[in-house]
C-alpha positions in Angstrom: 6.7 -36.3 -0.3 8.6 -33.5 1.9 8.1 -33.7 5.9 10.1 -30.1 6.1 10.2 -26.6 5.1 13.3 -26.9 2.8 14.1 -22.9 3.5 14.2 -23.0 7.0 17.0 -24.0 9.5 16.2 -25.4 12.7 20.1 -25.9 13.8 22.7 -24.0 12.1 26.4 -25.1 11.4 28.0 -23.6 14.1 25.2 -25.3 16.7 25.6 -28.8 15.3 29.4 -28.1 15.1 29.3 -27.4 18.9 27.8 -30.9 19.4 29.9 -32.8 21.7 28.6 -36.4 20.5 31.1 -35.5 17.7 34.3 -36.1 19.9 32.5 -40.3 20.4 31.7 -40.6 16.5 34.2 -42.9 14.6 36.2 -41.4 11.9 36.7 -42.8 8.9 40.7 -43.4 8.0 41.8 -43.5 4.5 42.7 -46.9 4.9 39.2 -48.0 5.3 39.1 -47.4 1.2 42.3 -49.7 0.7 40.9 -53.2 -1.0 38.0 -51.6 -2.6 36.9 -52.3 -5.8 34.1 -48.8 -6.4 32.3 -47.0 -4.4 28.4 -47.7 -5.9 26.4 -44.5 -5.1 23.1 -44.1 -5.9 21.2 -40.9 -5.7 17.6 -39.7 -5.6 17.8 -36.8 -7.4 20.6 -34.9 -9.1 23.0 -33.3 -6.8 22.0 -35.5 -3.5 25.7 -37.2 -4.1 27.7 -34.2 -3.9 25.5 -31.9 -0.9 26.3 -35.1 1.4 29.2 -36.9 -0.1 31.5 -34.3 -2.4 34.6 -34.3 -0.3 34.4 -38.2 -0.1 33.9 -38.8 -4.2 37.0 -35.9 -4.4 38.6 -38.0 -2.7 38.0 -41.6 -4.2 39.0 -39.7 -7.0 42.0 -38.7 -6.1 42.9 -42.8 -4.9 42.0 -43.3 -8.0 38.5 -45.8 -7.2 36.5 -46.0 -9.6 32.7 -44.3 -8.8 29.6 -45.6 -10.1 26.8 -42.8 -9.7 23.1 -44.1 -10.1 20.2 -41.4 -10.4 17.1 -42.5 -9.8 14.6 -39.9 -10.8 14.3 -38.2 -14.5 17.1 -37.2 -16.4 15.7 -33.7 -17.3 18.8 -31.9 -19.2 19.5 -29.6 -17.8 19.9 -31.0 -14.3 21.8 -33.6 -15.7 24.4 -31.6 -17.5 24.8 -29.8 -14.2 25.3 -33.0 -12.8 27.9 -33.9 -14.6 29.7 -30.1 -14.8 29.8 -31.0 -10.8 31.9 -34.4 -11.1 34.1 -32.6 -13.5 34.5 -30.0 -10.8 35.2 -32.5 -8.2 37.6 -34.5 -10.3 34.5 -38.0 -10.5 35.3 -39.4 -14.1 31.9 -41.1 -14.0 28.8 -40.9 -16.1 25.8 -41.0 -14.5 23.3 -43.4 -15.3 20.3 -41.7 -15.0 17.1 -44.4 -14.1 14.3 -41.6 -15.0 11.3 -42.3 -12.4 9.3 -39.7 -11.6 10.5 -37.0 -9.3 9.2 -37.2 -6.3 7.5 -40.3 -6.6 9.6 -42.8 -6.2 7.1 -44.9 -3.8 4.7 -45.4 -6.6 7.3 -47.5 -8.4 9.4 -49.5 -5.8 9.5 -52.8 -7.9 10.6 -51.1 -10.7 13.5 -49.1 -8.5 14.4 -52.6 -7.3 14.6 -54.5 -10.2 16.6 -51.3 -11.5 18.9 -51.6 -8.2 19.3 -55.0 -8.5 20.7 -54.7 -12.2 23.0 -52.2 -10.7 24.2 -54.6 -8.1 24.5 -57.5 -9.5 26.3 -56.3 -12.9 30.0 -56.3 -10.8 31.1 -58.0 -7.9 34.2 -57.9 -6.1 34.7 -55.3 -2.3 32.7 -52.2 -2.5 31.0 -49.8 -0.8 27.0 -49.3 -1.5 25.8 -45.6 -0.7 22.2 -44.3 -0.5 20.5 -41.5 1.2 19.2 -41.8 4.5 15.9 -43.0 5.0 15.2 -40.8 7.7 16.1 -38.2 6.5 12.1 -36.8 6.0 11.8 -37.0 2.5 9.7 -39.6 0.5 12.2 -40.2 -2.7 15.1 -40.6 -0.1 13.6 -42.8 2.6 12.0 -45.6 -0.5 15.5 -45.4 -2.4 17.4 -45.8 0.7 15.2 -48.7 1.7 15.3 -50.7 -1.4 19.0 -50.7 -1.6 19.8 -51.3 1.6 17.5 -54.3 1.2 19.3 -55.7 -2.4 23.0 -54.7 -1.0 21.6 -56.8 1.8 20.9 -60.0 -0.5 24.1 -59.1 -2.4 26.1 -59.2 0.9 27.5 -55.4 -0.2 28.4 -53.2 2.7 26.0 -50.6 3.1 26.0 -47.1 4.4 23.8 -43.9 4.7 24.1 -40.4 3.6 21.9 -37.4 4.9 21.1 -34.4 2.9 17.8 -32.8 4.5 18.6 -34.1 7.8 21.2 -30.6 8.9 18.2 -28.6 7.6 14.9 -29.8 9.8 16.9 -31.6 12.0 18.4 -31.5 16.0 20.9 -33.3 17.5 18.2 -35.6 19.4 17.5 -36.7 15.8 21.1 -37.6 14.9 22.1 -41.7 15.1 25.0 -41.1 16.9 26.7 -44.6 17.7 26.0 -45.6 14.2 27.5 -42.2 12.6 30.9 -41.7 11.0 32.4 -38.8 10.5 34.1 -38.3 6.7 37.4 -35.8 7.3 37.5 -33.3 4.5 41.1 -32.1 3.4 41.3 -28.6 2.4 41.6 -29.4 -1.5 39.2 -31.6 -1.6 36.6 -29.0 0.9 37.3 -26.3 -2.5 36.5 -28.8 -5.3 33.2 -29.6 -3.7 32.3 -26.3 -3.3 32.7 -25.7 -6.7 30.7 -28.8 -7.6 28.2 -27.1 -5.5 28.1 -23.9 -7.7 27.4 -26.3 -10.4 23.9 -26.4 -9.7 22.5 -23.2 -9.8 19.1 -24.0 -11.1 18.8 -25.5 -7.2 20.1 -22.3 -5.8 17.3 -21.0 -4.1 16.6 -16.6 -4.6 14.1 -14.3 -5.1 14.5 -14.8 -8.3 14.6 -17.8 -8.6 11.9 -18.5 -5.9 12.1 -22.7 -8.1 15.1 -22.7 -6.2 15.4 -24.9 -2.6 19.5 -25.0 -2.3 19.3 -21.7 0.4 22.6 -19.6 0.7 22.3 -20.8 4.6 22.4 -24.5 3.5 25.0 -24.3 1.2 27.3 -22.7 3.0 26.8 -25.8 5.4 27.1 -27.8 2.6 30.4 -26.3 2.1 31.9 -26.0 5.2 30.4 -28.6 7.4 31.3 -32.4 7.8 30.2 -35.1 5.9 28.7 -38.5 7.5 27.9 -41.9 6.8 25.1 -43.6 8.4 25.6 -47.6 9.5 22.2 -49.5 8.9 20.4 -51.0 12.0 21.5 -54.0 12.8 19.0 -56.8 11.1 19.0 -60.4 12.9 21.0 -61.7 10.4 23.3 -59.5 10.2 23.7 -59.3 14.2 24.4 -63.5 13.9 27.4 -62.6 10.8 28.9 -60.7 13.7 28.0 -62.9 16.5 30.0 -66.2 14.3 33.3 -63.6 13.0 33.4 -62.9 17.4 33.8 -66.9 17.8 36.3 -67.3 14.9 38.2 -63.8 16.4 38.3 -64.8 19.6 39.5 -68.6 18.4 40.5 -70.8 15.5 38.3 -73.3 16.4 35.5 -72.4 18.2 33.4 -75.4 18.4 36.3 -78.1 18.8 35.8 -79.3 15.2 39.3 -80.7 15.8 39.1 -82.4 18.1 35.2 -83.3 19.4 34.0 -86.9 18.8 30.7 -85.5 18.0 32.6 -83.4 15.4 35.5 -86.4 14.4 32.2 -88.9 14.0 30.3 -86.7 11.8 32.8 -85.6 9.3 34.0 -89.1 9.0 30.5 -90.1 7.9 30.0 -87.3 5.8 33.2 -89.0 4.0 31.9 -92.3 3.3 28.7 -91.5 2.9 29.2 -89.7 -1.1 28.3 -92.3 -3.4 30.6 -90.9 -5.5 34.0 -92.9 -5.4 35.9 -89.0 -6.7 33.8 -85.8 -7.8 34.4 -82.7 -10.4 33.9 -80.3 -8.8 32.0 -79.3 -5.1 30.9 -76.6 -3.6 30.6 -76.5 0.2 28.6 -73.6 2.1 29.7 -72.7 5.7 33.1 -74.5 5.5 34.3 -72.5 8.9 37.3 -73.5 9.8 38.5 -76.2 7.1 38.1 -78.7 8.2 36.2 -80.8 6.0 37.0 -78.8 3.1 40.0 -80.6 3.5 38.9 -84.2 3.7 36.9 -83.1 0.6 39.7 -82.0 -1.7 40.9 -85.8 -1.3 38.1 -86.8 -3.3 37.7 -83.6 -5.6 39.3 -81.9 -8.7 38.3 -78.9 -7.7 36.3 -77.4 -4.3 34.9 -73.8 -3.6 34.3 -73.5 0.0 32.7 -70.7 1.3 32.1 -69.5 4.5 30.7 -66.1 5.5 33.2 -64.4 8.7 36.2 -63.2 7.8 37.9 -65.0 10.4 37.1 -68.2 9.4 38.1 -67.6 6.3 41.4 -66.3 6.5 42.2 -69.6 9.2 40.8 -72.0 6.4 42.9 -70.2 4.0 46.0 -70.8 6.7 45.1 -74.7 6.7 44.5 -75.4 3.2 46.9 -73.0 1.7 48.9 -76.4 0.4 45.6 -78.2 -0.9 46.1 -78.7 -5.2 42.6 -77.6 -6.4 40.6 -75.9 -3.2 39.6 -72.4 -2.9 38.3 -70.9 0.1 35.8 -67.3 -0.5 33.8 -65.3 1.9 30.4 -64.7 0.5 26.7 -64.4 2.2 24.2 -66.6 0.8 21.6 -67.0 -0.4 22.2 -63.1 -1.0 25.5 -63.9 -3.2 26.2 -67.2 -4.9 29.3 -68.3 -7.0 29.3 -69.0 -10.7 30.0 -72.4 -12.2 27.8 -76.0 -11.9 29.2 -78.5 -8.9 28.9 -82.0 -9.0 28.5 -82.7 -4.9 27.1 -79.6 -3.1 27.8 -79.8 0.9 25.2 -77.8 3.2 26.1 -78.9 6.7 25.3 -77.0 10.2 23.8 -73.9 8.1 20.7 -74.2 7.5 19.1 -73.8 11.0 20.8 -70.4 11.3 18.6 -69.2 7.7 14.7 -68.2 7.7 12.3 -69.7 5.9 12.9 -67.9 3.4 16.5 -67.5 2.4 16.6 -71.3 2.8 13.9 -71.6 0.2 16.0 -69.1 -1.7 19.6 -71.4 -1.1 17.5 -74.5 -2.4 17.6 -73.2 -5.4 20.1 -71.8 -5.6 21.5 -75.5 -5.5 19.1 -76.8 -8.0 20.4 -74.1 -10.5 24.3 -74.6 -9.9 23.9 -78.8 -9.8 24.9 -80.8 -13.1 23.3 -83.0 -14.6 23.0 -86.3 -11.7 24.8 -84.0 -9.3 24.8 -84.8 -5.6 23.8 -82.7 -2.3 24.5 -83.5 0.6 22.6 -82.1 4.1 23.7 -82.5 7.4 22.3 -81.0 10.2 22.6 -81.4 14.5 19.2 -82.5 15.6 19.2 -80.4 18.8 17.8 -77.0 19.1 19.2 -73.7 20.2 18.4 -69.9 20.4 19.9 -69.1 17.5 18.4 -71.2 14.9 15.8 -69.8 13.1 14.5 -73.4 12.2 15.3 -76.7 13.0 17.8 -79.4 11.4 14.6 -82.1 10.3 12.5 -79.4 9.3 15.5 -77.6 7.2 15.7 -81.4 5.7 12.3 -81.6 5.4 11.8 -78.3 3.2 14.5 -79.3 0.7 12.9 -82.9 0.8 9.8 -81.1 -0.8 11.6 -78.2 -2.4 13.7 -79.6 -4.1 12.3 -82.0 -6.4 15.8 -84.9 -5.1 15.1 -88.1 -3.7 17.6 -89.1 -0.7 19.5 -91.8 -1.8 21.2 -92.2 1.5 20.1 -91.6 4.8 22.1 -91.7 8.5 19.7 -90.5 11.2 21.2 -91.3 14.6 20.3 -89.4 17.8 22.1 -86.4 17.6 22.5 -85.5 13.8 20.5 -86.6 10.3 22.7 -86.6 7.1 20.7 -87.1 3.8 22.3 -86.8 0.5 19.7 -86.0 -2.6 20.8 -86.7 -6.2 
């Protein structure tokens, strides 16, 4: 379970602090917490969150930012009481949720753990940070929980960060992913409250009289006086693509020249002309970009919900559509997150080829589940090839045709794109 000696410090607190790399590490500003609805903190064991993030939790409490704390392992009454006492000392008005999984055995209960994590993240929506143990912490439970939370948060589109607990005990500077590390400055008042909170975990303090304890005086001194950090996850291919689109939209308010290129204008006109109904009650548009198609769809519907994963694109679209009644533009990463409600028409244009096969199949099922009886799904995709495509437009349409159970009522194919309406 633990791949190091918990009672042996490899790098002292002074040696960590002397590390020159701190000068280049990103630092959290208090404004970075602005706009968040909550912090969702997952802890493998009662005390992990206090050791690693006590100062941040105290800061959140002072800012009135709600904290939800979920502890993966057992709810032994003594340790549960210690945790509640520690949270009180930090000023955090949170009642921890204990999942009750066996300590040291999370890897053997990964399926149940993932289900519990999914339930936690699915219980609320809104902007939040999800914090979990760093999988590189050389502790089996930390590795398992960190990975499951990261996968679940990616699916829901949440921002996730890791926090190390034991790194400072077993690690050396070369073990730290400095380029992904964020320093969390700690005010004196928050450091004092963290120190008091650490004192609450008496059962875990090692001494000759308490050989079952694992927190040595040296380790606790470092936790009290040392830095707190967050570690960004390594980027996945889909994350890199999302960053690419974000950069494109930040660099231009029309990165694909949808307002001027004949291909885009022609495709948009054919899209709207192909709609079987003159008017729809509700339309969901996925991958709305800067909102040009959204504007035309709004002429044919009572309400339009336009979704894009790029914050810059959403900002541009909102400005473009500010005077359109019934139009809502929302940032969301599909298919991991999905809007509530049912829709008479769902439009998927120039999006599917950026999704891996499993993601596309998941999105198809999401669409079918959100379609009103007799509703339509419109797909439109370029038939060319690009290095960043996970599949071709042709493949995406073939998969929809076989997986959706719907029938194509409108088909337009030319040398450039394929447009189909399924009913």
